[in-house]
N, C-alpha and C positions, 0 to 999 in steps of 0.2 A: 361646431355647435351651431344649431339653427336659431333663427329669430325666435321661434317658439320656445326653445330651450333657454334662450336668454331671458325671455319674458318670465318663464317659470323661475329662473334664478333670481330675477328681480323681486318677484313676489315672495320668495323664500327669505331674501335679505330683509325685505320690509317686515315680514313676520318676525324675524329674529330681532330686529331693532325694537319692534313693539314688545317682544318678550323681555328684552333687556330693560326697557322702561318699567315693565311690571316688576321685574326682579329688583330693580332699584327701589321701587316703592315698598316692596316687602322688606328689603334690607333696612330701609330707613325706619319703617315701623318697628322692626325688631330691635334696632339699635336705640331708638327712642325709648324703648321699654326696658333697657338695661338699667338697673337701679344705680349702679356705681358709675358716676359720670366719667371717671378716669378710664374705666374699662370700656365704656361706650365710645369715648374718644379714640382709644387704641383700635377698637374694631372698625370705626369709621375710617381711620387712617389706613388700616390694612386694606380695606375695600378700595379706597381712593388710590393707593399704590398699585393694587392689582389692575384697576381700571386704566390707570395711566400706562402701565406696561403693555396691556393689550392694545390700547390706542396707538402707542408708539410702534408696535410691531405691524399693525394693520396699515397705518399711515405710511410706513417705510415700504411695505409691499406694494401699495397702490402708487406710491411715487415711482417705484421701479417700473410698474406697468405703464404709467403715463409716459415715462421716458422712452420706453420701447415704442409706444404709439407715435410719439413725436418723430422718432427716427423713421418709422414706417411712412408717415406722411411726407417727410422731407425727401425720402428716397423715391416713393411712388410718384410724387409730383415734381421731382427734380427741382426743388425750391432753393432759392438763395436764403440766407439767414433772415433778411428783412421780410421776404415774402412768407417764410415760415412763421415768423412772429405775427405778421398780419393774419395769416391763416388760422392760427390757434389763439389769437386775441391776447397776446402777451407782448412785452417790450422786446426789442431786439436783444438786449442784454440777457433777459430771462430765457429767450429761445437759445441763445448761445450757451447759457449755463445748462439747460436741459440736454443739448447735444453733447456738451462736454461730459455731463454725468453719464450719458450712454457710452461714450468713448472710454471713460475711466472704468465703467463696469465691465466692458469687453476686455480691457487690459488686465483686470483682476480675476477674471473667470478662468 
């Protein structure tokens, strides 16, 4: 993927996030207009649950992506754990955890 493709992807993601904001506003208005407050609460809860599920899936996938990139940096630059931590601006313990996450993912693949 080229830098141009990556810029296009970033614009698409930004547009998608803007669309999600607009969809929330539409859902909020629709739910506020439900006459029965119990039904409105149930609908709001359903949307909140769906949003939480999507956020969890996306966050998990991005965590895995970050972990792969940490390993790439460590290997490409042949860094010690402390130097890796300094390089990616995290504590040494967090760098170790990310490297261990990568190792456990390899073992379970």
